[in-house]
C-alpha positions as CSV (number, residue, x, y, z in Angstrom):
1,X,-33.4,-47.4,-18.3
2,X,-30.4,-46.6,-16.1
3,X,-27.8,-49.2,-15.0
4,X,-29.2,-48.9,-11.5
5,X,-32.7,-49.7,-12.6
6,X,-31.4,-52.7,-14.6
7,X,-29.5,-54.0,-11.7
8,X,-32.4,-53.7,-9.3
9,X,-34.7,-55.5,-11.7
10,X,-32.1,-58.3,-12.1
11,X,-31.6,-58.5,-8.4
12,X,-35.4,-58.7,-7.9
13,X,-35.8,-61.5,-10.4
14,X,-32.9,-63.4,-8.8
15,X,-34.4,-63.0,-5.3
16,X,-37.8,-64.3,-6.6
17,X,-36.2,-67.3,-8.2
18,X,-34.5,-68.2,-4.9
19,X,-37.6,-67.7,-2.9
20,X,-36.5,-64.3,-1.7
21,X,-34.2,-65.7,0.9
22,X,-32.5,-62.4,1.8
23,X,-35.8,-60.9,2.9
24,X,-36.8,-64.1,4.8
25,X,-33.6,-63.8,6.7
26,X,-34.7,-60.4,7.9
27,X,-37.7,-61.8,9.7
28,X,-37.8,-61.4,13.5
29,X,-36.5,-64.5,15.4
30,X,-40.0,-64.9,17.0
31,X,-41.5,-64.9,13.5
32,X,-39.0,-67.5,12.5
33,X,-40.1,-69.6,15.5
34,X,-43.7,-69.2,14.3
35,X,-42.7,-70.2,10.7
36,X,-41.0,-73.3,12.0
37,X,-44.0,-74.3,14.1
38,X,-46.9,-76.4,12.9
39,X,-49.3,-74.8,15.3
40,X,-49.4,-71.3,16.8
41,X,-52.5,-70.8,19.1
42,X,-53.7,-68.9,22.1
43,X,-54.8,-71.6,24.5
44,X,-55.9,-72.1,28.1
45,X,-54.4,-74.8,30.3
46,X,-56.9,-77.3,31.6
47,X,-54.8,-79.8,33.6
48,X,-51.4,-81.5,33.7
49,X,-50.3,-85.1,34.4
50,X,-46.6,-85.1,35.1
51,X,-44.1,-87.4,36.7
52,X,-41.8,-85.6,39.2
53,X,-38.3,-86.1,40.4
54,X,-37.1,-84.0,43.4
55,X,-40.0,-81.8,42.9
56,X,-39.4,-81.1,39.2
57,X,-41.5,-82.5,36.3
58,X,-39.6,-84.9,34.1
59,X,-42.3,-86.4,31.9
60,X,-45.9,-86.1,31.1
61,X,-48.7,-84.2,29.3
62,X,-50.7,-81.0,29.5
63,X,-54.3,-80.5,28.2
64,X,-55.3,-77.3,26.6
65,X,-58.4,-75.6,25.1
66,X,-57.9,-73.4,22.0
67,X,-59.1,-69.8,22.4
68,X,-57.6,-68.3,19.2
69,X,-55.9,-70.0,16.2
70,X,-53.2,-68.2,14.3
71,X,-51.7,-71.1,12.5
72,X,-52.8,-74.8,12.3
73,X,-53.2,-77.5,9.7
74,X,-56.8,-78.1,10.8
75,X,-59.3,-77.0,13.4
76,X,-58.0,-77.9,16.8
77,X,-60.4,-77.3,19.7
78,X,-58.6,-79.3,22.4
79,X,-55.1,-80.8,22.4
80,X,-52.4,-82.4,24.4
81,X,-48.8,-81.1,24.7
82,X,-46.2,-83.8,25.5
83,X,-42.8,-83.3,27.2
84,X,-40.1,-85.5,28.5
85,X,-36.7,-85.1,30.1
86,X,-34.9,-81.9,31.1
87,X,-33.5,-79.5,28.5
88,X,-32.7,-75.8,27.9
89,X,-36.3,-74.9,26.9
90,X,-38.7,-77.3,28.6
91,X,-42.4,-77.3,27.8
92,X,-43.8,-78.0,31.2
93,X,-46.7,-76.0,32.8
94,X,-47.8,-75.2,36.4
95,X,-50.1,-77.6,38.2
96,X,-53.7,-76.6,38.1
97,X,-55.6,-76.0,41.4
98,X,-59.1,-77.5,41.2
99,X,-61.8,-74.9,40.7
100,X,-59.4,-72.2,39.6
101,X,-59.4,-70.7,36.1
102,X,-56.4,-71.9,34.0
103,X,-53.6,-69.6,32.8
104,X,-53.4,-68.7,29.1
105,X,-50.4,-69.1,26.7
106,X,-49.4,-68.3,23.2
107,X,-48.1,-71.7,22.2
108,X,-45.6,-72.6,19.5
109,X,-45.9,-76.3,18.7
110,X,-44.5,-79.0,16.4
111,X,-45.8,-82.4,15.5
112,X,-44.7,-85.2,17.8
113,X,-43.0,-88.0,15.8
114,X,-45.5,-90.5,17.1
115,X,-48.7,-88.5,17.7
116,X,-49.9,-85.2,19.1
117,X,-47.8,-82.1,19.8
118,X,-44.6,-81.0,21.4
119,X,-43.2,-77.6,22.2
120,X,-41.0,-75.8,19.7
121,X,-37.4,-76.4,20.8
122,X,-36.6,-72.7,20.8
123,X,-39.4,-72.0,23.3
124,X,-43.0,-73.2,23.4
125,X,-45.0,-70.7,25.4
126,X,-45.4,-67.1,26.1
127,X,-47.8,-66.3,29.0
128,X,-50.8,-64.3,28.1
129,X,-52.8,-62.3,30.7
130,X,-56.1,-60.4,30.5
131,X,-55.8,-56.6,30.7
132,X,-58.3,-54.5,32.8
133,X,-60.0,-53.5,29.5
134,X,-60.5,-57.3,28.7
135,X,-57.8,-57.3,25.9
136,X,-55.3,-60.2,25.7
137,X,-51.8,-59.1,26.4
138,X,-48.4,-60.9,26.8
139,X,-46.9,-60.4,30.2
140,X,-43.5,-58.6,29.9
141,X,-40.8,-59.5,30.6
142,X,-40.7,-63.3,30.5
143,X,-38.2,-66.0,29.5
144,X,-39.9,-66.8,26.2
145,X,-38.9,-63.5,24.7
146,X,-35.2,-64.2,25.0
147,X,-32.6,-61.5,25.5
148,X,-31.4,-60.3,28.9
149,X,-33.8,-61.2,31.7
150,X,-36.5,-62.3,29.2
151,X,-37.0,-58.7,27.9
152,X,-36.4,-59.5,24.2
153,X,-34.7,-57.3,21.6
154,X,-35.5,-53.7,20.6
155,X,-38.4,-54.8,18.3
156,X,-40.1,-56.5,21.2
157,X,-39.4,-53.8,23.7
158,X,-40.8,-51.2,21.4
159,X,-44.2,-52.9,21.8
160,X,-44.3,-52.8,25.6
161,X,-46.6,-50.5,27.5
162,X,-47.9,-50.0,31.0
163,X,-50.9,-52.3,31.8
164,X,-53.2,-53.3,34.6
165,X,-54.2,-57.0,34.6
166,X,-57.0,-59.1,35.9
167,X,-57.8,-62.9,36.3
168,X,-55.3,-65.8,36.4
169,X,-51.7,-64.9,37.1
170,X,-52.4,-61.2,37.5
171,X,-51.2,-61.6,41.1
172,X,-48.2,-63.7,42.0
173,X,-48.1,-65.1,45.5
174,X,-44.7,-64.1,47.0
175,X,-45.6,-64.8,50.6
176,X,-42.6,-67.2,50.9
177,X,-40.2,-64.4,50.0
178,X,-38.7,-62.0,52.5
179,X,-39.7,-58.3,52.0
180,X,-36.3,-57.4,50.4
181,X,-36.5,-60.4,48.1
182,X,-40.0,-59.2,46.8
183,X,-38.6,-55.7,46.3
184,X,-35.6,-57.0,44.3
185,X,-37.8,-59.2,42.1
186,X,-40.3,-56.4,41.5
187,X,-37.5,-54.0,40.4
188,X,-35.9,-56.6,38.1
189,X,-39.2,-57.7,36.5
190,X,-41.3,-54.5,36.5
191,X,-43.7,-55.8,39.1
192,X,-45.7,-53.9,41.7
193,X,-45.6,-55.1,45.4
194,X,-49.0,-55.3,46.9
195,X,-48.7,-56.8,50.4
196,X,-47.1,-60.2,49.9
197,X,-48.3,-60.4,46.2
198,X,-46.4,-59.2,43.1
199,X,-48.4,-57.7,40.2
200,X,-47.2,-57.4,36.6
201,X,-47.3,-53.8,35.3
202,X,-46.1,-54.1,31.7
203,X,-47.4,-56.0,28.7
204,X,-47.7,-56.3,24.9
205,X,-51.1,-56.2,23.4
206,X,-51.6,-59.5,21.6
207,X,-52.7,-57.9,18.3
208,X,-49.5,-55.8,18.1
209,X,-47.4,-58.9,18.9
210,X,-49.2,-60.8,16.1
211,X,-48.1,-58.2,13.6
212,X,-44.4,-58.8,14.7
213,X,-44.7,-62.5,13.9
214,X,-47.1,-62.3,11.0
215,X,-44.5,-63.4,8.4
216,X,-44.2,-66.7,10.3
217,X,-48.0,-67.2,10.4
218,X,-48.4,-67.3,6.6
219,X,-49.3,-70.8,5.5
220,X,-47.1,-72.6,3.0
221,X,-49.2,-71.8,-0.1
222,X,-49.1,-68.1,0.7
223,X,-45.6,-67.7,1.9
224,X,-44.0,-67.2,-1.6
225,X,-46.6,-64.6,-2.5
226,X,-46.0,-62.7,0.7
227,X,-42.2,-62.7,0.2
228,X,-42.7,-61.5,-3.4
229,X,-44.9,-58.6,-2.2
230,X,-42.2,-57.6,0.3
231,X,-39.5,-57.9,-2.5
232,X,-41.6,-55.7,-4.8
233,X,-42.1,-53.1,-2.1
234,X,-38.3,-53.0,-1.4
235,X,-37.5,-52.6,-5.1
236,X,-40.1,-49.8,-5.5
237,X,-38.6,-48.0,-2.6
238,X,-35.0,-48.3,-4.1
239,X,-36.2,-47.1,-7.5
240,X,-38.0,-44.1,-6.0
241,X,-34.8,-43.2,-4.0
242,X,-32.7,-43.5,-7.2
243,X,-35.1,-41.2,-9.1
244,X,-35.0,-38.6,-6.3
245,X,-31.2,-38.8,-6.4
246,X,-31.1,-38.2,-10.1
247,X,-29.9,-41.6,-11.1
248,X,-33.0,-42.6,-13.0
């Protein structure tokens, strides 16, 4: 066995003993957010009950119905998300109009110290729309992705594609804007102007986004096994490259 092989085997054993921290550090920030969340679900907003100051919500609760569960300690069909105060990443949601279908969100939640759920402090929600072919897709761009203008980093942008949407939030009422203001917003956020409405034209298919955050969705019992599989794959690749280079 060459010195390189011995070194790689030793490095692999050390990484396993430490929980493979170097590989965990390579996870995407959104996967890290999912890993730090107790609950990651696709859910539909039912109603809100907020207190307002100068037109802005400052305290209250929002009710949701679960559509898809990606990570949860138990089956959760309906739940409440609490929020209070003003902060960098608030977890408030728009008021619901009676009789209208509620918007959908991919939620990142943590346990409330007293009871129930609160939004993850790095960002609690990504808005999900329904594409014209009935697939769920995350609207792009939006603040929850981070980066400049909510567009996310290169890994996020690589998943973006043109889409047509239907249902809640597929049309944004911009009638209070002047025409040039609608045009400016449309250009900045990849929207299409249709009369006085703005329509999203870009999105990320939810299944593809799930793959990006999959490391963060592994439950606690399976996390070490998943990291070990990634470690083993990395070592195998390094050994294969060493053999091809004639070092083996």
